C-alpha positions in Angstrom: 0.0 0.0 0.0 1.3 3.4 -0.8 2.4 6.0 1.8 -0.3 8.4 0.5 -3.1 6.0 1.0 -1.9 5.0 4.5 -1.9 8.7 5.5 -5.5 9.2 4.2 -6.7 6.1 6.1 -5.1 7.3 9.4 -6.7 10.7 8.9 -10.2 9.3 8.3 -9.9 7.0 11.3 -8.7 9.9 13.6 -11.7 12.0 12.5 -14.3 9.2 13.2 -12.7 8.7 16.6 -13.1 12.3 17.5 -16.8 12.2 16.2 -17.7 9.3 18.5 -16.0 10.6 21.6 -17.5 13.4 23.7 -15.2 16.2 24.7 -13.1 15.4 27.7 -13.8 11.6 27.4 -11.0 9.1 27.1 -11.3 6.8 24.1 -10.9 3.1 24.8 -9.6 0.7 22.2 -11.0 -2.4 24.0 -14.3 -4.1 23.3 -17.2 -2.3 25.1 -18.7 -4.1 28.1 -22.4 -3.9 28.9 -23.2 -1.2 31.4 -25.2 -1.7 34.7 -28.2 -0.1 33.1 -28.2 -2.7 30.4 -28.3 -5.5 33.0 -31.0 -3.9 35.2 -34.0 -5.1 33.1 -32.9 -8.7 33.5 -32.5 -8.4 37.2 -36.0 -6.8 37.5 -37.5 -9.5 35.5 -35.9 -12.3 37.5 -37.1 -10.6 40.8 -40.6 -10.3 39.5 -40.7 -14.0 38.3 -39.4 -15.2 41.8 -42.0 -13.2 43.6 -44.8 -14.5 41.3 -43.8 -18.1 42.0 -43.6 -17.6 45.7 -47.1 -15.9 45.7 -48.6 -18.6 43.7 -47.2 -21.3 45.9 -48.5 -19.6 49.1 -51.8 -18.9 47.5 -52.3 -22.5 46.6 -51.5 -23.6 50.1 -53.4 -20.8 51.9 -56.0 -19.5 49.5 -57.4 -16.1 50.3 -61.1 -15.9 50.7 -61.5 -13.6 47.7 -59.6 -15.9 45.4 -61.5 -18.9 46.8 -64.8 -17.2 45.8 -63.6 -16.3 42.3 -61.8 -19.5 41.6 -63.3 -22.3 43.7 -62.0 -25.8 43.6 -64.3 -28.2 41.6 -66.4 -30.5 43.8 -67.9 -33.9 42.9 -71.7 -34.1 42.6 -73.8 -35.2 45.6 -73.5 -39.0 46.2 -76.1 -41.5 46.5 -77.6 -41.1 50.0 -78.0 -44.8 50.5 -74.3 -45.7 49.7 -72.1 -46.8 52.6 -69.9 -43.9 51.9 -72.7 -41.5 52.3 -74.0 -43.1 55.4 -70.5 -42.9 57.0 -70.2 -39.3 55.9 -73.5 -38.4 57.5 -72.7 -40.1 60.8 -69.3 -38.3 60.9 -71.0 -35.0 60.2 -73.6 -35.7 63.0 -70.8 -36.4 65.5 -69.2 -33.2 64.4 -72.3 -31.2 64.9 -72.8 -32.6 68.6 -69.2 -31.3 69.4 -69.4 -27.9 67.9 -68.0 -25.4 70.5 -70.9 -23.1 70.2 -73.4 -25.7 70.7 -71.6 -27.2 73.7 -71.2 -23.6 75.2 -75.0 -23.2 75.0 -75.6 -26.4 76.7 -73.5 -25.3 79.5 -75.2 -22.0 80.2 -76.8 -21.4 83.6 -80.2 -21.0 81.9 -80.0 -24.3 80.0 -83.2 -25.5 81.6 -84.9 -22.7 79.9 -84.2 -24.1 76.5 -85.1 -27.3 74.7 -83.7 -29.1 71.6 -85.6 -30.6 68.7 -84.8 -31.8 65.2 -87.2 -30.5 62.6 -88.3 -32.9 59.7 -86.9 -35.9 61.6 -90.3 -37.4 62.3 -91.9 -36.3 59.0 -93.8 -39.3 57.6 -92.4 -40.7 54.3 -95.5 -39.9 52.3 -95.0 -36.3 53.3 -91.2 -36.2 53.1 -91.1 -37.1 49.4 -93.1 -33.9 48.5 -91.3 -31.6 50.9 -88.6 -29.2 49.7 -86.4 -28.8 52.9 -87.4 -32.3 54.3 -87.1 -34.2 51.1 -85.9 -32.8 47.8 -82.9 -30.8 49.4 -82.0 -33.6 51.9 -79.0 -35.7 51.6 -75.1 -35.7 51.5 -73.7 -32.7 49.6 -76.9 -30.8 50.2 -78.8 -30.5 53.6 -77.0 -33.7 55.1 -78.5 -33.5 58.5 -81.8 -32.6 59.9 -81.5 -29.1 61.6 -80.8 -29.0 65.2 -82.9 -26.2 66.9 -82.1 -25.0 70.4 -85.3 -23.2 71.3 -86.2 -21.0 74.4 -89.2 -22.5 76.1 -91.1 -19.3 75.9 -90.7 -19.6 72.1 -89.2 -16.1 71.8 -85.8 -17.1 70.6 -83.9 -20.0 68.9 -80.6 -21.2 67.6 -80.8 -23.5 64.5 -77.7 -25.3 63.4 -77.6 -26.4 59.6 -74.9 -28.0 57.5 -75.1 -26.6 53.9 -73.2 -28.7 51.3 -71.7 -28.0 47.8 -74.8 -29.2 46.0 -76.7 -26.0 47.1 -74.5 -23.4 45.3 -75.4 -20.6 42.9 -71.9 -19.5 42.0 -69.7 -22.6 42.6 -68.5 -22.7 46.2 -71.1 -20.1 47.4 -74.5 -21.2 48.8 -77.4 -19.8 46.6 -79.1 -16.8 48.1 -82.6 -18.3 47.3 -81.6 -21.3 49.4 -80.7 -19.0 52.4 -84.0 -17.2 52.0 -85.8 -20.6 52.2 -83.9 -21.7 55.3 -84.6 -18.2 56.9 -88.3 -18.4 55.9 -88.8 -21.8 57.5 -86.8 -21.0 60.8 -88.5 -17.6 61.2 -91.9 -19.4 60.6 -91.2 -21.8 63.4 -90.8 -18.9 65.9 -93.7 -17.1 64.5 -96.1 -20.0 64.3 -95.3 -21.0 67.9 -96.7 -17.4 69.0 -99.9 -17.5 66.9 -103.2 -18.5 68.5 -103.9 -21.6 66.5 -100.3 -22.4 65.7 -100.8 -22.0 61.9 -99.3 -19.2 59.8 -98.2 -18.1 56.4 -95.5 -15.7 55.3 -96.9 -12.2 54.6 -93.5 -10.4 54.1 -89.9 -11.4 54.1 -87.1 -8.8 53.9 -83.4 -10.0 53.5 -80.1 -8.1 53.6 -77.2 -10.2 52.3 -74.1 -9.1 54.2 -71.4 -11.6 53.0 -71.0 -14.7 50.9 -71.9 -18.1 52.6 -69.2 -20.5 51.8 -70.5 -24.0 51.1 -69.7 -27.1 53.0 -69.9 -25.6 56.6 -72.2 -25.3 59.5 -74.2 -22.2 59.8 -76.3 -20.9 62.7 -79.6 -19.3 62.1 -80.8 -17.1 65.0 -84.4 -16.1 65.4 -86.1 -13.5 67.6 -89.7 -12.7 68.5 -90.3 -9.1 67.8 -94.1 -8.6 68.3 -97.0 -10.8 68.6 -100.4 -9.2 68.1 -103.5 -11.2 67.5 -103.2 -13.0 64.2 -100.0 -11.3 63.1 -96.4 -12.0 64.4 -93.2 -10.1 63.5 -89.9 -11.9 63.8 -86.3 -11.1 63.0 -83.2 -13.2 62.4 -79.8 -13.7 60.9 -77.5 -16.2 59.6 -74.0 -16.5 61.0 -71.0 -18.7 60.5 -69.5 -20.4 63.6 -67.1 -17.5 64.1 -70.2 -15.1 64.5 -69.8 -13.4 61.2 -73.2 -12.2 60.0 -73.9 -13.5 56.5 -77.7 -12.6 56.1 -80.0 -10.5 58.1 -83.9 -10.9 57.9 -87.3 -9.5 59.2 -90.5 -11.2 58.5 -94.2 -10.9 59.2 -96.4 -14.0 59.5 -100.2 -14.0 59.7 -102.7 -16.6 60.8 -105.3 -17.2 58.0 -108.9 -16.9 58.8 -109.5 -20.6 57.9 -106.7 -21.7 60.2 -109.1 -24.0 62.4 -110.0 -26.0 59.3 -106.3 -27.0 58.6 -104.7 -30.1 60.0 -101.9 -28.8 62.2 -100.6 -32.2 63.1 -98.5 -32.4 59.8 -97.1 -28.9 60.6 -96.1 -30.0 64.1 -94.4 -33.1 62.7 -92.4 -30.9 60.2 -91.5 -28.2 62.7 -90.6 -30.6 65.5 -92.5 -30.5 68.8 -90.9 -29.5 72.2 -90.4 -32.5 74.5 -93.0 -32.9 77.1 -92.2 -31.2 80.5 -91.2 -33.6 83.4 -94.3 -34.8 85.3 -94.1 -33.4 88.8 -93.9 -35.7 91.8 -96.7 -35.3 94.4 -94.8 -34.9 97.7 -97.6 -36.2 99.8 -97.5 -39.8 98.7 -94.6 -39.8 96.1 -96.7 -41.0 93.3 -96.5 -39.4 89.8 -99.5 -37.1 89.0 -100.6 -36.3 85.5 -100.0 -32.8 84.5 
């Protein structure tokens, strides 16, 4: 290569170097390395990925209630109530009911003699059970697996009703249908109201509900009822649905009236469905120690 060409090449290379270098900046002839700013996006993505994996893992083990509601786990359909598995399940559920801390606490209260317990629908005849919504169609494992347990004040002014609601009673999967809760409230409030009507027969005139929180399926709930006012053929009652932690799920008020044709109706069937209170102990006559009919 001629000397003139070498000089021109060196001149052009020098000019390019000056153009690519800022004033006061030292030029490096080595291969450029990636700057910390170039590596920062990769570090951020790695951190986000690690946090996401950890959150997913924790959420799977301890699912938050909101995510449980939005993305419930799929449940199998209700089983055959006559299968050995269903019978064993129902027996285990009954044992769990009897050991619920709230129920045991109520049984230990000083005023326990002022209350009685009854199981609505338990003595309902088969010919009536097959055509009953709560006593028949909705009964069975995965639905209303147990007969309700009602703990009722003897003056019929207040009650606790324990009910287990299964996965077969849902609207949104995993959440008990609001209409089913309305039915349960209607019937438990009716029991308190009818007990305070003259002829022990009544129909729903008005039922008002306020849904406060979702009712998760496959749990025991407690329905509390209170007598508000009894006046002739009209009774007003109030109530609420709670979980075992005392969280209010639904609030309700209702008015029941006794129809004018009440005396023409057969009240025995209604008593069988509601569950009659046990007979009071027969007093002992202290004079001769014999039992006297009450």
